[in-house]
C-alpha positions as CSV (number, residue, x, y, z in Angstrom):
1,M,34.1,-31.9,-1.5
2,P,37.2,-33.9,-0.5
3,G,40.3,-33.1,-2.5
4,K,38.9,-29.9,-4.1
5,T,40.5,-26.5,-3.8
6,R,39.2,-23.4,-2.2
7,N,40.6,-20.2,-3.7
8,G,43.2,-22.3,-5.5
9,I,44.6,-23.9,-2.4
10,P,44.3,-27.7,-2.1
11,N,42.6,-29.1,0.9
12,L,45.4,-31.3,2.2
13,R,43.3,-32.5,5.2
14,A,40.6,-33.9,2.8
15,R,39.5,-37.4,3.6
16,P,40.0,-39.8,0.7
17,T,36.9,-40.9,-1.1
18,V,35.8,-44.6,-1.4
19,K,37.0,-44.7,-5.0
20,Q,40.4,-43.2,-4.1
21,R,40.8,-45.8,-1.3
22,L,39.9,-48.6,-3.8
23,F,42.2,-47.1,-6.4
24,V,45.2,-46.9,-4.1
25,A,44.5,-50.4,-2.6
26,A,44.6,-51.8,-6.2
27,L,47.9,-50.0,-6.9
28,I,49.4,-51.4,-3.8
29,Q,48.3,-54.9,-4.8
30,G,50.3,-54.5,-8.0
31,L,47.8,-53.6,-10.6
32,E,48.8,-51.3,-13.4
33,P,47.4,-47.8,-12.9
34,M,44.8,-48.0,-15.7
35,A,43.5,-51.4,-14.3
36,A,43.4,-50.1,-10.8
37,Y,41.6,-47.0,-12.0
38,A,38.9,-49.1,-13.7
39,Q,38.6,-51.5,-10.8
40,A,38.0,-48.6,-8.4
41,G,35.0,-47.6,-10.4
42,Y,36.4,-44.7,-12.4
43,S,35.2,-44.6,-16.0
44,H,36.9,-41.7,-17.8
45,P,40.4,-42.8,-18.9
46,K,41.7,-39.3,-19.2
47,G,41.0,-38.7,-15.5
48,L,43.8,-41.1,-14.3
49,H,46.4,-38.3,-14.5
50,T,44.1,-36.0,-12.5
51,T,43.2,-38.7,-10.0
52,M,46.9,-39.5,-9.3
53,K,47.4,-35.8,-8.2
54,E,44.4,-35.6,-5.9
55,P,45.3,-34.8,-2.3
56,G,43.4,-37.9,-1.0
57,V,45.3,-40.2,-3.3
58,L,48.6,-38.6,-2.5
59,R,47.9,-38.9,1.2
60,L,47.0,-42.6,0.9
61,L,50.1,-43.3,-1.1
62,E,52.3,-41.5,1.5
63,V,50.7,-43.3,4.4
64,S,51.2,-46.6,2.5
65,G,54.9,-45.8,2.2
66,I,54.8,-45.0,-1.5
67,N,56.6,-41.7,-2.0
68,V,59.3,-40.2,-4.0
69,G,62.0,-41.3,-1.6
70,T,61.0,-45.0,-1.6
71,I,60.6,-45.0,-5.4
72,D,64.0,-43.5,-5.8
73,G,65.4,-46.1,-3.6
74,V,63.9,-48.9,-5.6
75,V,65.2,-47.4,-8.9
76,S,68.6,-47.0,-7.3
77,E,68.7,-50.7,-6.3
78,V,67.7,-51.9,-9.7
79,L,70.1,-49.6,-11.4
80,Y,73.1,-50.9,-9.5
81,D,72.1,-54.6,-9.4
82,D,74.5,-56.5,-11.7
83,Q,72.2,-59.5,-11.6
84,E,69.2,-57.5,-13.1
85,D,68.3,-57.7,-16.7
86,A,69.9,-55.0,-18.9
87,T,66.5,-53.8,-20.1
88,V,65.2,-53.3,-16.6
89,R,68.4,-51.4,-15.6
90,L,68.1,-49.1,-18.7
91,R,64.5,-48.4,-17.7
92,A,65.7,-47.6,-14.2
93,A,68.4,-45.3,-15.6
94,D,65.7,-43.6,-17.7
95,I,63.6,-42.9,-14.7
96,A,66.6,-41.6,-12.7
97,Y,67.5,-39.2,-15.6
98,K,63.9,-37.9,-15.7
99,R,63.8,-37.4,-11.9
100,L,67.2,-35.6,-12.0
101,G,66.2,-33.5,-15.0
102,A,69.3,-34.6,-16.8
103,Y,67.6,-34.9,-20.2
104,A,68.2,-32.0,-22.5
105,P,65.0,-30.0,-23.1
106,S,63.3,-30.9,-26.3
107,V,63.2,-28.3,-29.1
108,H,60.3,-28.0,-31.5
109,V,60.9,-26.0,-34.7
110,N,58.3,-25.1,-37.4
111,I,59.8,-25.3,-40.9
112,D,58.3,-23.8,-44.0
113,G,58.7,-26.7,-46.4
114,E,57.7,-24.7,-49.5
115,E,60.4,-22.1,-48.8
116,I,63.1,-24.8,-48.5
117,M,61.9,-26.5,-51.7
118,Q,62.0,-23.2,-53.6
119,T,65.6,-22.6,-52.4
120,L,66.6,-26.1,-53.6
121,R,64.9,-25.6,-57.0
122,D,66.7,-22.3,-57.4
123,R,70.1,-23.9,-56.6
124,L,69.5,-26.8,-58.9
125,N,68.4,-24.5,-61.8
126,S,71.5,-22.3,-61.4
127,E,73.8,-25.4,-61.2
128,H,72.2,-26.9,-64.2
129,T,72.7,-23.7,-66.2
130,V,76.4,-23.6,-65.3
131,E,76.9,-27.2,-66.2
132,T,75.1,-26.8,-69.5
133,Q,77.3,-23.8,-70.4
134,V,80.5,-25.5,-69.5
135,A,79.5,-28.7,-71.4
136,S,78.6,-26.7,-74.5
137,L,82.1,-25.2,-74.8
138,A,83.6,-26.2,-78.1
139,S,87.0,-24.4,-77.8
140,P,89.2,-22.9,-75.1
141,D,88.5,-19.4,-76.5
142,K,84.8,-19.8,-75.6
143,A,85.7,-21.2,-72.2
144,D,87.3,-17.9,-71.2
145,S,84.3,-15.8,-72.3
146,V,81.9,-18.2,-70.4
147,V,84.1,-18.0,-67.2
148,K,84.1,-14.2,-67.4
149,K,80.3,-14.2,-67.7
150,L,79.9,-16.5,-64.7
151,G,82.2,-14.3,-62.6
152,E,79.9,-11.3,-63.2
């Protein structure tokens, strides 16, 4: 089959299928990827990502002049065009950052909420006890004995 792999190696000489040709033609005409995908006769929406990576599609895009170099050139032009809308320029900068890998990697942390809540409860209870003891002091003599107990 065109575009499939043999022993994990993609068949780069694979001939594009009719659907792949229709898909790339629709992209070149300016359709959004999902619209081009549907117009070409594909039906499963999750397959768009896979279709974009198929050797036949990549080959057609390359032959049509759509490659990383030309896309980077367009992004660069938009980024440095003072006449362009600020939103468009920011989007171009976002694309450039992604291509250059300049964004910091995201970090995901799992937090045990119950443990944090228990720590907060413990702290609040201990602070409340100290405040109650200090507020209940009737004379300076008792204050010294309470401060000594708190220091232990």
